[in-house]
C-alpha positions in Angstrom: -103.9 7.7 1.0 -105.5 6.0 4.1 -104.2 2.3 4.6 -107.8 1.2 3.8 -108.1 2.8 0.4 -104.4 2.3 -0.8 -103.8 -0.4 -3.1 -101.1 -3.2 -1.9 -97.6 -1.5 -2.8 -97.0 -5.2 -4.7 -99.9 -4.5 -7.3 -98.9 -1.0 -8.1 -94.8 -2.1 -8.3 -95.8 -4.9 -10.2 -98.0 -2.8 -12.5 -95.7 -0.1 -13.2 -92.8 -2.8 -13.8 -95.0 -4.4 -16.3 -95.5 -1.0 -17.9 -91.7 -0.2 -18.3 -90.9 -3.4 -19.8 -88.8 -4.4 -16.9 -88.2 -7.3 -14.5 -89.2 -7.5 -10.5 -86.1 -7.6 -8.6 -86.1 -8.5 -4.5 -83.7 -5.5 -4.0 -86.5 -3.1 -5.8 -89.2 -4.9 -3.6 -87.4 -4.4 -0.8 -86.7 -0.3 -1.5 -89.8 0.0 -2.3 -91.4 -0.9 0.7 -88.8 0.7 3.4 -89.4 4.1 1.0 -93.4 3.5 1.7 -92.6 3.0 5.6 -90.1 6.2 5.9 -92.5 8.2 4.2 -95.5 6.7 6.2 -93.6 7.7 9.5 -91.7 10.5 8.5 -88.1 9.6 9.1 -85.2 9.3 6.9 -83.6 6.7 4.9 -80.6 5.7 3.2 -80.8 3.3 0.5 -77.5 1.4 -1.5 -79.2 0.1 -4.6 -76.9 -1.5 -7.0 -76.9 -0.8 -10.8 -80.0 -2.6 -12.4 -81.8 -2.8 -9.6 -84.5 -0.6 -11.0 -84.2 1.7 -8.1 -86.2 4.3 -9.8 -89.5 2.3 -9.9 -88.4 1.6 -6.2 -88.5 5.3 -5.2 -91.6 6.3 -7.9 -94.2 3.9 -7.0 -94.4 4.5 -3.0 -94.0 8.1 -3.3 -96.9 8.0 -5.9 -99.0 6.1 -3.7 -99.3 8.3 -0.8 -100.6 11.0 -2.1 -98.4 13.9 -1.1 -96.1 16.1 -3.7 -92.9 14.5 -3.8 -89.8 16.7 -5.0 -87.3 14.0 -6.8 -83.5 15.8 -7.1 -80.8 14.2 -9.5 -77.3 15.2 -10.4 -77.4 14.0 -14.3 -79.3 15.4 -16.8 -79.6 11.6 -18.3 -81.5 10.9 -15.0 -83.6 14.2 -15.0 -84.7 12.8 -18.8 -85.6 9.2 -17.9 -87.8 10.4 -15.1 -89.6 12.8 -17.0 -90.0 11.3 -20.4 -90.1 7.6 -19.7 -90.1 6.2 -16.3 -93.3 9.0 -14.9 -95.5 8.9 -18.0 -95.7 5.0 -17.9 -95.5 4.8 -14.5 -99.0 7.1 -13.9 -100.6 5.2 -17.0 -99.8 1.9 -15.4 -100.8 3.1 -11.9 -104.0 5.3 -12.5 -106.6 2.1 -12.8 -105.3 1.1 -9.2 -104.9 4.8 -7.8 -108.1 6.2 -9.8 -106.2 9.4 -10.5 -103.3 10.4 -12.6 -100.5 12.0 -10.4 -99.2 15.2 -12.5 -95.5 15.8 -12.8 -93.2 18.3 -14.0 -89.3 19.5 -14.4 -88.3 22.5 -12.7 -84.5 23.9 -13.3 -82.3 27.2 -12.6 -83.6 29.9 -14.9 -80.5 29.6 -17.1 -81.8 26.8 -18.6 -84.8 28.4 -20.3 -84.7 30.4 -23.0 -85.1 34.2 -22.1 -87.5 36.1 -24.3 -86.6 39.2 -23.6 -83.2 38.9 -24.5 -83.9 36.7 -27.5 -86.4 40.1 -28.7 -84.4 43.3 -27.1 -80.7 41.6 -27.3 -77.6 41.8 -25.2 -77.5 44.5 -22.9 -74.5 46.8 -24.1 -72.0 45.5 -21.3 -72.2 42.2 -22.8 -72.4 43.1 -26.5 -69.1 45.0 -26.3 -67.1 42.2 -24.5 -69.0 39.4 -27.3 -68.4 42.2 -30.0 -72.2 42.3 -30.7 -75.0 44.0 -29.7 -78.2 42.8 -31.5 -76.7 39.3 -31.9 -79.4 38.2 -35.0 -78.0 41.1 -36.9 -74.2 41.5 -36.0 -73.5 38.1 -36.4 -72.5 36.7 -39.5 -75.6 34.1 -40.7 -72.8 31.9 -42.1 -70.5 31.4 -39.1 -70.9 29.1 -36.1 -72.4 31.8 -33.7 -74.7 33.3 -36.3 -76.1 29.8 -37.6 -76.6 28.6 -33.7 -78.5 32.4 -33.5 -80.7 31.7 -36.0 -81.8 28.2 -35.0 -82.6 29.6 -31.4 -84.6 32.5 -33.3 -86.9 29.8 -35.2 -87.0 27.4 -32.5 -88.5 30.3 -30.4 -91.8 30.0 -32.0 -91.8 26.1 -32.1 -90.8 25.1 -28.5 -93.1 25.0 -25.6 -90.8 24.7 -23.0 -87.9 26.5 -24.0 -86.0 24.2 -22.0 -82.4 24.2 -23.6 -82.1 20.4 -23.2 -85.0 20.1 -25.7 -83.3 21.8 -28.2 -81.6 18.9 -30.6 -78.8 19.2 -31.9 -77.8 21.9 -29.1 -75.9 25.3 -29.2 -72.8 26.7 -28.1 -72.7 28.3 -24.6 -71.5 31.4 -26.0 -75.0 31.6 -28.5 -77.1 30.3 -25.3 -75.5 33.0 -23.3 -76.9 35.6 -25.9 -80.5 34.5 -25.1 -80.8 33.3 -21.2 -80.7 35.4 -18.4 -79.5 34.3 -14.8 -81.9 34.7 -11.5 -80.0 37.9 -10.8 -80.3 39.5 -14.0 -84.1 38.6 -14.3 -86.5 41.5 -14.5 -89.0 39.3 -13.1 -92.5 38.9 -14.6 -94.2 41.8 -13.2 -91.6 44.1 -14.8 -90.5 42.2 -18.1 -92.7 43.1 -21.6 -92.7 39.4 -21.7 -93.3 38.0 -18.3 -96.8 36.6 -19.4 -94.9 34.1 -21.9 -91.9 33.3 -19.9 -90.7 29.8 -20.2 -89.1 29.9 -16.9 -92.3 31.4 -15.0 -94.2 28.8 -16.9 -91.9 26.0 -15.9 -92.5 27.1 -12.1 -96.4 27.1 -12.4 -96.0 23.6 -13.9 -94.2 22.5 -11.0 -96.8 24.3 -8.5 -99.5 22.3 -9.8 -97.7 18.9 -10.1 -97.5 16.0 -7.5 -94.2 15.1 -8.8 -91.4 17.7 -9.3 -88.4 16.4 -11.0 -84.8 18.5 -10.4 -81.3 19.1 -10.1 -78.9 19.0 -6.8 -78.1 22.3 -7.6 -81.6 23.9 -7.8 -81.8 22.1 -4.8 -79.1 23.4 -2.9 -80.2 26.8 -4.0 -83.5 26.0 -2.6 -82.6 25.4 0.9 -79.3 27.9 1.2 -81.0 30.9 -0.2 -83.7 31.3 1.9 -85.6 32.3 -1.0 -88.1 29.3 -2.0 -87.3 28.5 -5.5 -89.3 24.9 -5.2 -92.8 24.2 -4.6 -93.5 22.9 -1.0 -93.4 19.0 -0.5 -93.5 16.3 2.0 -91.3 14.4 0.8 -88.1 14.6 -1.1 -86.5 11.8 -3.0 -82.2 12.9 -3.8 -81.2 10.2 -6.3 -77.7 9.9 -7.2 -76.9 10.9 -3.4 -73.5 10.1 -3.4 -72.9 13.3 -5.4 -75.2 15.9 -2.9 -73.0 16.9 -0.7 -70.0 18.6 -3.6 -73.1 19.8 -5.4 -73.9 21.7 -2.1 -70.7 22.8 -1.5 -70.5 24.2 -5.3 -73.7 26.1 -4.5 -72.1 27.2 -1.2 -68.8 28.6 -2.6 -68.2 32.2 -3.5 -65.7 33.7 -5.6 -63.9 36.7 -6.8 -61.6 37.5 -9.7 -60.1 40.7 -11.5 -62.3 39.7 -14.4 -65.6 39.9 -12.5 -64.8 42.9 -10.5 -64.6 44.8 -13.3 -66.8 44.1 -15.4 -69.2 45.0 -12.3 -67.4 48.2 -12.7 -68.5 48.9 -16.5 -71.8 47.5 -16.0 -72.6 50.1 -13.0 -70.2 53.0 -14.5 -72.9 54.8 -16.8 -75.8 54.1 -14.2 -74.5 55.7 -11.0 -73.0 59.0 -10.0 -69.1 59.6 -10.8 -68.4 59.6 -7.2 -70.0 56.2 -6.4 -68.3 54.9 -10.0 -64.8 56.1 -9.1 -65.1 54.1 -5.7 -65.8 51.3 -7.1 -63.2 51.7 -9.9 -60.3 53.0 -7.1 -61.3 49.1 -5.0 -61.4 47.1 -8.1 -57.7 48.7 -9.3 -56.6 47.8 -5.6 -57.9 44.3 -5.9 -56.6 43.5 -9.1 -53.0 44.4 -8.1 -53.0 41.8 -5.3 -54.5 39.0 -7.7 -51.9 39.7 -9.3 -49.5 38.4 -6.9 -51.3 36.1 -5.4 -49.8 32.7 -4.9 -52.3 29.4 -4.8 -53.1 28.0 -1.4 -55.4 28.3 1.4 -55.4 32.0 3.7 -55.6 30.7 7.1 -55.7 34.4 8.2 -56.6 37.1 5.6 -53.5 39.4 4.9 -53.7 43.1 6.0 -53.6 44.7 3.1 -56.4 41.8 1.2 -58.6 42.3 4.2 -58.4 46.4 3.4 -58.9 45.8 -0.4 -62.3 43.3 0.4 -63.7 46.1 2.6 -63.2 48.3 0.3 -64.8 46.5 -2.5 -67.6 45.9 0.2 -68.1 49.2 1.3 -68.0 50.8 -2.8 -70.3 48.2 -3.9 -72.7 49.0 -1.1 -73.0 52.6 -2.3 -73.5 51.5 -6.0 -76.4 49.4 -4.9 -78.0 52.5 -3.1 -77.3 54.6 -6.1 -78.9 52.4 -8.5 -82.1 52.3 -6.9 -82.1 56.2 -6.9 -80.8 57.4 -10.6 -82.5 56.8 -14.1 -81.0 57.3 -17.6 -82.9 57.8 -20.1 -80.8 57.7 -22.7 -79.6 54.4 -21.7 -81.5 51.8 -24.4 -83.6 49.5 -22.3 -82.2 50.6 -19.3 -84.1 48.2 -16.8 -82.4 45.5 -17.9 -79.2 47.1 -18.4 -79.7 47.8 -14.7 -81.0 44.7 -13.5 -77.9 43.3 -15.0 -75.6 45.7 -13.3 -77.4 45.2 -9.7 -76.9 41.6 -10.0 -73.1 41.9 -10.6 -72.6 44.3 -8.2 -74.7 42.6 -5.3 -72.9 39.4 -6.0 -69.3 41.5 -5.4 -70.2 42.6 -2.3 -71.4 39.3 -0.7 -68.6 37.6 -1.4 -66.1 40.2 0.0 -68.4 41.1 2.7 -68.3 37.0 3.6 -64.5 37.0 3.6 -64.0 40.0 5.6 -66.2 38.5 8.4 -63.9 36.0 8.7 -66.3 32.9 9.6 -64.4 30.0 11.6 -66.9 27.6 9.3 -65.3 28.9 6.2 -62.4 28.3 4.1 -60.7 31.0 2.3 -58.2 30.2 -0.8 -56.2 31.8 -3.8 -56.5 30.0 -6.8 -54.2 30.0 -10.0 -55.4 29.1 -13.3 -52.8 29.4 -16.4 -55.7 30.7 -18.6 -58.0 32.7 -16.6 -55.5 34.2 -13.9 -56.2 34.2 -10.4 -59.5 33.9 -8.4 -60.2 34.2 -4.1 -62.5 31.8 -3.2 -64.5 31.2 -0.2 -66.5 28.1 0.6 -68.1 26.0 3.7 -65.7 24.2 5.8 -68.5 22.0 6.2 -72.4 21.6 4.5 -73.1 18.8 7.0 -74.8 21.3 9.6 -76.7 23.1 6.6 -78.0 20.1 5.5 -79.4 19.1 8.8 -81.0 21.8 8.9 -82.3 22.6 5.9 -83.0 19.0 4.2 -84.0 17.1 7.1 -87.2 19.3 9.1 -90.6 19.3 7.9 -90.3 16.2 5.4 -89.6 12.5 4.7 -86.4 12.4 3.0 -84.8 9.1 1.1 -81.3 9.4 -0.7 -80.4 6.5 -2.8 -77.3 5.5 -4.9 -75.4 2.7 -5.8 -72.7 3.8 -3.4 -73.7 5.3 -0.3 -72.2 2.4 1.8 -68.2 3.2 2.8 -66.1 0.6 4.2 -69.0 -1.4 4.9 -71.8 1.3 6.5 -73.6 3.8 5.8 -71.9 6.3 8.4 -69.6 8.1 6.8 -71.9 9.5 4.4 -74.3 9.9 6.9 -72.1 12.2 8.7 -71.2 14.5 5.2 -74.9 14.9 5.6 -75.4 15.8 8.9 -77.0 12.4 10.0 -75.4 11.2 13.4 -74.0 7.5 13.1 -77.3 6.4 15.0 -80.8 7.1 15.5 -80.8 9.2 18.5 -81.9 7.9 22.1 -83.5 10.8 23.3 -87.2 9.8 23.4 -88.2 12.6 26.0 -87.3 15.5 23.6 -83.9 16.8 25.3 -80.3 17.2 23.9 -79.1 17.5 20.8 -81.2 14.9 18.8 -80.7 13.7 15.0 -83.2 13.2 12.4 -84.6 9.8 12.7 -82.6 7.7 10.1 -82.1 4.2 8.7 -79.8 2.5 6.1 -80.4 -0.2 3.8 -78.7 -2.2 1.5 -80.7 -3.9 -1.1 -77.9 -5.5 -3.3 -78.0 -6.1 -6.5 -79.3 -8.3 -9.1 -75.6 -9.0 -10.5 -73.9 -12.0 -8.7 -70.4 -10.0 -8.7 -68.2 -13.1 -7.5 -68.8 -15.0 -10.7 -68.7 -11.8 -12.9 -66.0 -9.9 -11.9 -62.6 -9.8 -10.4 -60.9 -7.3 -8.4 -57.4 -7.3 -9.0 -54.7 -5.3 -6.5 -51.5 -5.2 -8.1 -49.2 -5.4 -4.9 -46.1 -5.8 -6.5 -46.4 -2.6 -8.3 -43.7 0.4 -6.2 -45.7 2.9 -4.4 -47.0 6.0 -6.5 -45.6 9.1 -5.7 -46.1 12.4 -5.8 -44.2 13.3 -9.4 -42.4 11.0 -11.8 -43.6 8.8 -14.5 -43.9 5.7 -13.5 -42.4 2.6 -15.5 -43.1 -0.3 -14.2 -47.1 0.8 -13.7 -47.0 1.4 -17.6 -45.5 -2.0 -18.2 -48.1 -3.5 -16.4 -50.8 -1.7 -17.9 -49.8 -2.4 -21.6 -49.4 -5.8 -20.5 -53.0 -6.5 -19.2 -54.7 -4.2 -22.3 -53.0 -6.4 -24.5 -54.3 -9.5 -22.8 -57.7 -8.2 -22.5 -57.5 -7.4 -26.2 -58.4 -4.0 -25.7 -62.2 -3.3 -24.1 -60.0 -1.4 -21.9 -62.0 1.4 -19.9 -59.1 3.5 -17.9 -59.7 5.3 -14.7 -57.1 8.0 -14.2 -56.1 10.6 -11.2 -55.0 13.2 -13.4 -55.3 14.2 -16.8 -51.7 14.2 -16.9 -51.4 10.5 -15.9 -54.2 9.8 -18.6 -52.2 11.7 -21.3 -48.9 9.9 -20.4 -50.4 6.7 -20.5 -52.2 7.2 -23.9 -48.9 8.2 -25.4 -46.9 5.4 -24.1 -49.5 2.3 -25.2 -50.8 3.8 -28.2 -46.5 3.9 -28.9 -46.4 0.1 -27.6 -49.8 -1.4 -29.0 -51.8 -1.8 -31.8 -55.2 -1.2 -30.6 -57.0 2.2 -30.7 -56.9 4.8 -27.3 -59.6 7.2 -27.3 -58.4 10.3 -24.6 -60.7 12.2 -22.7 -60.4 16.1 -24.2 -59.8 14.7 -27.7 -63.6 14.7 -28.3 -66.4 15.7 -26.8 -67.2 13.2 -24.4 -70.6 11.7 -25.3 -68.4 10.6 -28.7 -65.8 9.2 -26.9 -68.3 7.0 -25.5 -69.8 6.0 -28.3 -67.0 5.2 -30.4 -65.8 3.4 -27.0 -68.8 1.4 -27.2 -68.9 0.7 -30.9 -65.2 -1.0 -31.4 -64.5 -3.7 -28.6 -61.2 -3.5 -29.4 -61.1 0.4 -28.4 -59.5 2.0 -25.0 -60.7 4.9 -23.3 -58.5 6.7 -21.1 -59.8 9.4 -18.9 -60.0 11.2 -15.4 -63.0 12.2 -13.0 -65.8 12.5 -15.3 -64.9 8.9 -16.6 -64.9 7.4 -13.3 -68.9 8.1 -12.8 -70.2 8.8 -16.3 -69.6 5.7 -18.3 -72.5 3.0 -18.8 -71.2 0.6 -21.6 -72.4 -2.8 -21.1 -71.1 -6.0 -23.2 -67.8 -7.0 -24.3 -66.4 -3.4 -24.7 -65.8 -2.8 -21.7 -64.3 -5.9 -19.9 -61.1 -4.7 -18.1 -61.8 -0.9 -15.9 -58.2 0.1 -14.9 -57.5 2.8 -11.9 -54.1 4.0 -11.9 -53.7 4.8 -8.2 -55.9 5.2 -5.3 -57.7 8.6 -6.1 -56.9 10.8 -2.9 -57.5 14.4 -2.9 -54.8 16.3 -3.9 -52.3 17.1 -0.5 -53.0 21.1 -1.4 -56.4 20.9 -1.9 -57.2 23.7 0.7 -60.9 22.7 1.0 -60.0 19.5 1.5 -57.1 19.8 3.8 -58.9 22.1 6.1 -61.1 19.8 6.6 -59.1 17.1 7.3 -57.6 19.3 9.9 -60.6 20.4 11.6 -61.5 16.5 12.2 -58.1 16.2 13.3 -58.8 19.1 16.0 -62.0 17.3 16.5 -60.3 14.4 17.6 -61.3 12.4 14.9 -59.3 10.7 12.1 -59.2 13.2 9.4 -57.5 11.3 6.9 -60.3 8.4 7.0 -62.8 10.8 7.4 -62.2 13.0 4.3 -59.3 11.5 2.2 -60.3 7.5 2.0 -63.7 8.7 2.0 -63.4 10.6 -0.8 -61.4 7.9 -2.9 -63.7 5.1 -1.6 -66.0 7.0 -3.3 -64.8 7.5 -6.5 -63.2 3.7 -6.5 -66.3 2.6 -6.1 -68.1 4.5 -8.4 -65.2 3.4 -11.0 -65.5 -0.2 -10.1 -68.8 -0.4 -10.9 -68.3 0.6 -14.8 -67.4 -2.8 -15.5 -70.3 -5.1 -15.0 -73.8 -2.9 -16.3 -75.9 -6.2 -17.1 -76.1 -9.4 -15.9 -74.1 -10.8 -19.1 -71.1 -8.5 -18.4 -67.9 -10.6 -17.2 -64.5 -8.6 -16.6 -61.9 -7.5 -14.3 -61.1 -4.4 -12.5 -57.6 -3.4 -11.9 -56.0 -1.4 -9.1 -52.1 -0.5 -10.0 -51.8 0.8 -6.7 -50.4 -1.6 -4.2 -51.5 0.5 -1.2 -55.0 -1.6 -1.7 -53.5 -4.6 -0.5 -50.7 -3.0 1.7 -52.2 -0.1 3.4 -54.2 -0.4 6.6 -56.8 1.9 5.1 -56.7 -0.5 2.2 -59.7 -3.0 3.5 -61.8 0.1 3.6 -61.3 0.9 0.3 -61.7 -2.6 -0.8 -64.7 -3.2 1.1 -66.3 -0.1 -0.5 -66.4 -1.4 -3.9 -68.7 -4.5 -5.4 -67.6 -7.7 -4.0 -65.8 -9.2 -6.5 -63.5 -12.2 -6.5 -60.1 -10.9 -5.3 -57.0 -11.4 -6.2 -53.3 -10.2 -6.2 -51.9 -12.8 -8.8 -51.2 -11.1 -11.9 -50.7 -14.2 -14.0 -54.3 -15.6 -13.1 -55.8 -12.3 -14.1 -53.6 -12.2 -17.6 -55.4 -15.7 -18.1 -58.1 -14.8 -17.5 -58.4 -11.6 -19.6 -57.2 -13.7 -22.1 -60.0 -16.1 -21.7 -62.6 -13.1 -21.4 -61.3 -12.3 -24.8 -61.6 -15.5 -26.6 -65.1 -15.8 -25.4 -65.9 -12.2 -26.5 -64.3 -12.9 -30.2 -66.5 -16.3 -30.5 -69.7 -14.4 -29.8 -68.2 -12.1 -32.8 -67.3 -9.2 -30.5 
């Protein structure tokens, strides 16, 4: 839209906020103006917008006003659904009289999120069927079993659904049931070759996205679109990344390759019936050699690939190439639904080839390591040392990018997050176009509608002993007990490991007469609902609770962190990244370990104040936040709570908050 024809942004924002039943806030207005400016001058923007700012409308309104296609990528399903089911429909209707148009919007996910009609009607290819103990799942699964009931529901739902999107199925079904009626992109026959291509739900979603002005997707699909070269998302002029603090880890996950003996053996079995005996035998032999090596693999980074592993991977690479070639030339009319079986075999072997070849090539920009899982055994993994260059090249060219989250400023500025995204600390000073010019960007903190200094206290238990790598922390458990008791329950316990959470739950269950829920004992959704429903209840857990709990009100008035959540010292990828920063002359600890911890602590502290009436305390039971040189960096990364190390003051405050809540009937 031209400047003269565009309604004032303030009018648009007011209409949208009114439509969703919200209240206009200064931070939201500042954000909308900054987003509009970034789009207008084709620059990039990092916006920190605290909980309650209304950041969704802060970016949707200026994005809709500018009239170009926009992709919005989020990390969580909850926000995707909020955007598509609540914010976008109401905003579009509210802006229609002012814009004189109704922008179309659509959601787009990876192919495996949509029901596959070919799988539904033709059954599971024989290889998967053998492993699952069924061929036609609807005939083989007992109708009274959980799997059988889920599959019957899916068959009925297929005739009712307009989207085929798994998340539209309520209540949901098990992962095992869904795997019987879905395919990955590698397994998909393609619309032109599939008998059900004209009715395909995934293809229909892509077509809707092509026609939409706003496409809502997830970080993983955004990463696939950037990394794999084959466009998945429609072309767009504006990209908005919400929950942007998650982006680097999601992109790293997509760019990580894995080889396991089970995966390789599955590829062998899928291909064996479709290729000549010589090609199948070569792949089988390579798989057996790889499996023998993996039985002896010890967890840890491989800074150099051992000779025997190198030979095994080259054998896998070469045998996979031969099988892929053979799969393109042989046909077997005796194999039921051969196209689907062939496509699945080809996808499996291509995956083996891709990872084996990548590790054999030995890029200095990759990290390779062994992992060992108690249940699944050993795996060989490869991940990029950094994704900053990839993001800089693929994300920030030919479009304006807005990245927003409640936690983008770490240690008081945006530079740490900007560097991880491939952006330099300062805008380039090279107007003549010479040299290495970073994309132009600006950082903006629009604050929060909450008065953190009056609503919350940050307490660091500086009198405790410094946590060690192993062993119980009796002084920490004593402190935790006293805090929970003073709070009358109402506690969200955030622990750096599942073992620590379990130990604390077991100990406090024996000491206190308040319900203590533990992550893993029930689904996360059920645990959070139970925690919110009873003010006396405590909830203890690990990583997903640091970021995934939104419980305003008296049920969450004490948030406890047992220790600074640094990465494990033996984490191969994190330690490799830290070493690389140090070799380049930087501070590896601050750039990697402290930044990782600061992001989690900022997210964890954000669980406390979720509404204007919330009051409470964030207690960090790790004295390093007060004593260590990096402590101030961690504190600056969290909300601006009133700060103290006085444990007696904190207990009195907790008791007062508890008494006030009880007086209000909570």
